TORTORZA-993523 format. One record per residue (C-alpha): residue number from 1; chain; z negated, y negated, x. Coordinates in steps of 0.02 Angstrom, whole numbers, plus 50000, padded with zeros to 5 digits. Layout:
<rs>
  selo  roke      z      y      x
   NUM     A      Z      Y      X
...
</rs>
This chain:
<rs>
  selo  roke      z      y      x
     1     A  51304  50751  49295
     2     A  51171  50620  49345
     3     A  51102  50479  49231
     4     A  51228  50347  49178
     5     A  51159  50167  49167
     6     A  51239  49995  49153
     7     A  51215  49839  49243
     8     A  51270  49664  49170
     9     A  51303  49532  49312
    10     A  51414  49388  49364
    11     A  51586  49426  49428
    12     A  51552  49334  49583
    13     A  51450  49477  49639
    14     A  51588  49603  49619
    15     A  51645  49613  49807
    16     A  51453  49651  49862
    17     A  51431  49770  49725
    18     A  51566  49888  49798
    19     A  51511  49863  49974
    20     A  51428  50017  50073
    21     A  51496  50146  49936
    22     A  51417  50046  49799
    23     A  51272  49931  49774
    24     A  51145  49873  49637
    25     A  51108  49683  49645
    26     A  50909  49653  49627
    27     A  50815  49503  49561
    28     A  50651  49425  49596
    29     A  50544  49399  49441
    30     A  50546  49207  49468
    31     A  50734  49210  49417
    32     A  50718  49307  49268
    33     A  50777  49212  49096
    34     A  50612  49253  49016
    35     A  50459  49170  49077
    36     A  50344  49290  49016
    37     A  50436  49435  49116
    38     A  50308  49496  49252
    39     A  50203  49345  49220
    40     A  50043  49449  49241
    41     A  49872  49412  49319
    42     A  49707  49499  49338
    43     A  49586  49456  49217
    44     A  49400  49393  49250
    45     A  49325  49553  49177
    46     A  49432  49663  49285
    47     A  49397  49556  49440
    48     A  49214  49580  49404
    49     A  49212  49758  49369
    50     A  49316  49783  49532
    51     A  49192  49689  49635
    52     A  49044  49775  49563
    53     A  49132  49938  49612
    54     A  49148  49876  49797
    55     A  48975  49812  49793
    56     A  48918  49996  49751
    57     A  49021  50069  49887
    58     A  48959  49932  50012
    59     A  48782  49956  49957
    60     A  48803  50149  49983
    61     A  48901  50147  50139
    62     A  48817  50007  50230
    63     A  48629  50005  50168
    64     A  48595  50198  50162
    65     A  48576  50214  50359
    66     A  48466  50059  50353
    67     A  48281  50098  50379
    68     A  48230  49981  50249
    69     A  48326  50074  50116
    70     A  48364  50242  50187
    71     A  48208  50319  50127
    72     A  48241  50274  49937
    73     A  48256  50445  49863
    74     A  48353  50368  49701
    75     A  48492  50308  49829
    76     A  48493  50461  49916
    77     A  48519  50560  49759
    78     A  48651  50435  49691
    79     A  48737  50456  49858
    80     A  48763  50643  49835
    81     A  48815  50639  49664
    82     A  48953  50515  49714
    83     A  49008  50633  49847
    84     A  49012  50772  49732
    85     A  49104  50669  49602
    86     A  49232  50620  49734
    87     A  49257  50795  49798
    88     A  49305  50845  49612
    89     A  49408  50689  49544
    90     A  49467  50607  49704
    91     A  49410  50436  49608
    92     A  49263  50317  49628
    93     A  49199  50255  49469
    94     A  49080  50100  49460
    95     A  48908  50186  49459
    96     A  48771  50126  49344
    97     A  48629  50206  49436
    98     A  48674  50095  49595
    99     A  48699  49952  49498
   100     A  48511  49957  49444
   101     A  48462  49983  49621
   102     A  48564  49848  49678
   103     A  48489  49723  49547
   104     A  48321  49782  49600
   105     A  48351  49756  49780
   106     A  48420  49584  49749
   107     A  48275  49535  49626
   108     A  48172  49448  49784
   109     A  48302  49421  49907
   110     A  48382  49265  49873
   111     A  48491  49258  50046
   112     A  48569  49425  50006
   113     A  48604  49358  49822
   114     A  48679  49201  49872
   115     A  48797  49312  49993
   116     A  48849  49411  49853
   117     A  48892  49272  49747
   118     A  48992  49187  49884
   119     A  49083  49360  49920
   120     A  49122  49371  49724
   121     A  49212  49202  49732
   122     A  49298  49245  49887
   123     A  49349  49409  49831
   124     A  49415  49352  49653
   125     A  49517  49205  49756
   126     A  49585  49347  49879
   127     A  49638  49472  49746
   128     A  49719  49351  49641
   129     A  49820  49285  49794
   130     A  49863  49464  49824
   131     A  49933  49484  49665
   132     A  50038  49319  49664
   133     A  50103  49368  49843
   134     A  50147  49550  49775
   135     A  50256  49478  49627
   136     A  50351  49358  49759
   137     A  50393  49513  49868
   138     A  50443  49618  49734
   139     A  50624  49648  49677
   140     A  50690  49726  49524
   141     A  50854  49813  49480
   142     A  50886  49785  49291
   143     A  50985  49922  49191
   144     A  51019  49980  49024
   145     A  51101  50127  48943
   146     A  51205  50008  48828
   147     A  51371  49950  48891
   148     A  51438  49854  48745
   149     A  51285  49740  48692
   150     A  51350  49567  48629
   151     A  51176  49478  48671
   152     A  51168  49554  48852
   153     A  51355  49518  48886
   154     A  51304  49331  48838
   155     A  51137  49327  48927
   156     A  51181  49419  49083
   157     A  51365  49422  49110
   158     A  51407  49247  49110
   159     A  51445  49223  48934
   160     A  51567  49373  48936
   161     A  51662  49293  49084
   162     A  51571  49422  49205
   163     A  51565  49617  49214
   164     A  51464  49758  49168
   165     A  51460  49905  49310
   166     A  51434  50089  49262
   167     A  51322  50186  49384
   168     A  51265  50364  49400
   169     A  51101  50409  49475
   170     A  51077  50584  49530
   171     A  50887  50543  49564
   172     A  50794  50480  49411
   173     A  50614  50471  49496
   174     A  50641  50280  49533
   175     A  50712  50246  49370
   176     A  50569  50178  49263
   177     A  50577  50133  49061
   178     A  50517  49963  49006
   179     A  50373  49950  48888
   180     A  50402  49827  48751
   181     A  50227  49753  48694
   182     A  50164  49589  48638
   183     A  49985  49624  48710
   184     A  49924  49514  48857
   185     A  49998  49585  49016
   186     A  49868  49605  49156
   187     A  49861  49703  49325
   188     A  49736  49843  49321
   189     A  49651  49807  49483
   190     A  49495  49918  49437
   191     A  49614  50083  49431
   192     A  49707  50037  49576
   193     A  49543  50019  49680
   194     A  49455  50187  49605
   195     A  49600  50287  49681
   196     A  49606  50206  49854
   197     A  49415  50201  49887
   198     A  49388  50376  49907
   199     A  49506  50386  50053
   200     A  49454  50230  50127
   201     A  49255  50222  50114
   202     A  49212  50411  50098
   203     A  49340  50505  50201
   204     A  49422  50589  50063
   205     A  49592  50654  50115
   206     A  49662  50676  49957
   207     A  49700  50504  49928
   208     A  49798  50547  49776
   209     A  49926  50404  49788
   210     A  50052  50488  49677
   211     A  49926  50515  49539
   212     A  50006  50450  49374
   213     A  49863  50329  49320
   214     A  49870  50246  49488
   215     A  50063  50232  49481
   216     A  50054  50159  49302
   217     A  49924  50037  49360
   218     A  50031  49963  49502
   219     A  50202  49971  49399
   220     A  50158  49954  49228
   221     A  50148  49745  49232
   222     A  50324  49757  49298
   223     A  50372  49838  49163
   224     A  50310  49754  48999
   225     A  50424  49635  48907
   226     A  50387  49562  48730
   227     A  50466  49653  48576
   228     A  50598  49527  48564
   229     A  50684  49604  48703
   230     A  50680  49780  48638
   231     A  50862  49791  48598
   232     A  50904  49801  48782
   233     A  50809  49972  48810
   234     A  50804  49912  48983
   235     A  50768  50031  49135
   236     A  50707  49966  49297
   237     A  50699  50010  49486
   238     A  50564  49912  49570
   239     A  50563  49874  49764
   240     A  50431  49781  49874
   241     A  50514  49686  50030
   242     A  50371  49740  50128
   243     A  50400  49929  50106
   244     A  50581  49957  50080
   245     A  50699  49943  50234
   246     A  50843  50009  50143
   247     A  50885  49847  50027
   248     A  51023  49730  50086
   249     A  51021  49538  50096
   250     A  51198  49478  50068
   251     A  51208  49295  50073
   252     A  51038  49266  50011
   253     A  51070  49398  49862
   254     A  50974  49560  49879
   255     A  51051  49732  49847
   256     A  51001  49907  49843
   257     A  51143  50024  49930
   258     A  51195  50188  49914
   259     A  51233  50202  49714
   260     A  51370  50271  49639
   261     A  51482  50152  49558
   262     A  51598  50246  49423
   263     A  51679  50106  49314
   264     A  51697  49925  49291
   265     A  51695  49830  49121
   266     A  51775  49670  49123
   267     A  51709  49529  49004
   268     A  51827  49476  48872
   269     A  51822  49298  48918
   270     A  51862  49329  49112
   271     A  51975  49207  49201
   272     A  52144  49292  49220
   273     A  52158  49270  49406
   274     A  51990  49355  49424
   275     A  52036  49491  49310
   276     A  52186  49540  49413
   277     A  52087  49516  49569
   278     A  51961  49647  49508
   279     A  52076  49770  49437
   280     A  52181  49768  49588
   281     A  52018  49813  49693
   282     A  51971  49951  49580
   283     A  52138  50032  49585
   284     A  52119  50026  49782
   285     A  51950  50113  49770
   286     A  52004  50223  49625
   287     A  51860  50158  49509
   288     A  51901  50155  49327
   289     A  51935  49997  49227
   290     A  51882  49954  49058
   291     A  51921  49794  48954
   292     A  51795  49727  48821
   293     A  51888  49653  48663
   294     A  51841  49560  48504
   295     A  51976  49585  48388
   296     A  51994  49466  48247
   297     A  51897  49492  48092
   298     A  51778  49618  48190
   299     A  51630  49564  48254
   300     A  51591  49709  48367
   301     A  51635  49735  48555
   302     A  51759  49861  48568
   303     A  51810  49941  48734
   304     A  52004  49954  48783
   305     A  52066  50043  48942
</rs>
């Protein structure tokens, strides 16, 4: 048996959810009810470290063969150290030795100094825009292991008038646990770049794209929520519109197809006609139906089949 998770949503998406053998409704971060959710950026310190690292790379790769610098022994030595480090770790860290060489070379070269200053400004603007575009092109499937949470029925299932879908996932690799923290949420561009640079600039074939630290840097900003939301125990699936051709657009709403729908839970305030429509469709497709109830004198949701 695979992992069982639940999705609270509005009943109007019911028909789409049952298409193509089962689909999961996705949301873009701008539609989240919590404005802090996925509200990340790249801090100035991280941008500066990332720029210094790329400046290191540019200096080594471009200036190493320049006659003016090619005979500098310390640069030659640093280059050999870098190549050795990359062959062992497949990452590129900012290099203090090269930083010192760059500072020395820039001391009496105002045009080059001005060029780097302009490049830094352009770098900051470019990568800040890239991060914002990344957020806009991301879609998230929000799930939970809890099917009878009163607050989630209120927040996400149209005030108990909606539904909760039970899904079974055979492959858990794409299921990511949300991290609940009140710390500032920033995108770690430096870590992302240090794993990409070896393959792009030093011809290292082991790009190590699946390294866990790289994955954490890419995905963690999409998984951080403040501690007030920890009652949800949320699990997410993250998709990028540029990279995932499997996701389906149905009347302006995005869905992830080919997920197994096991049961439908019907909210205790659902309109009778809508409830009967859902019940009929579930019976037709042999999908289990459950009804959420609140008994008098009992403040807990209970499930009645």
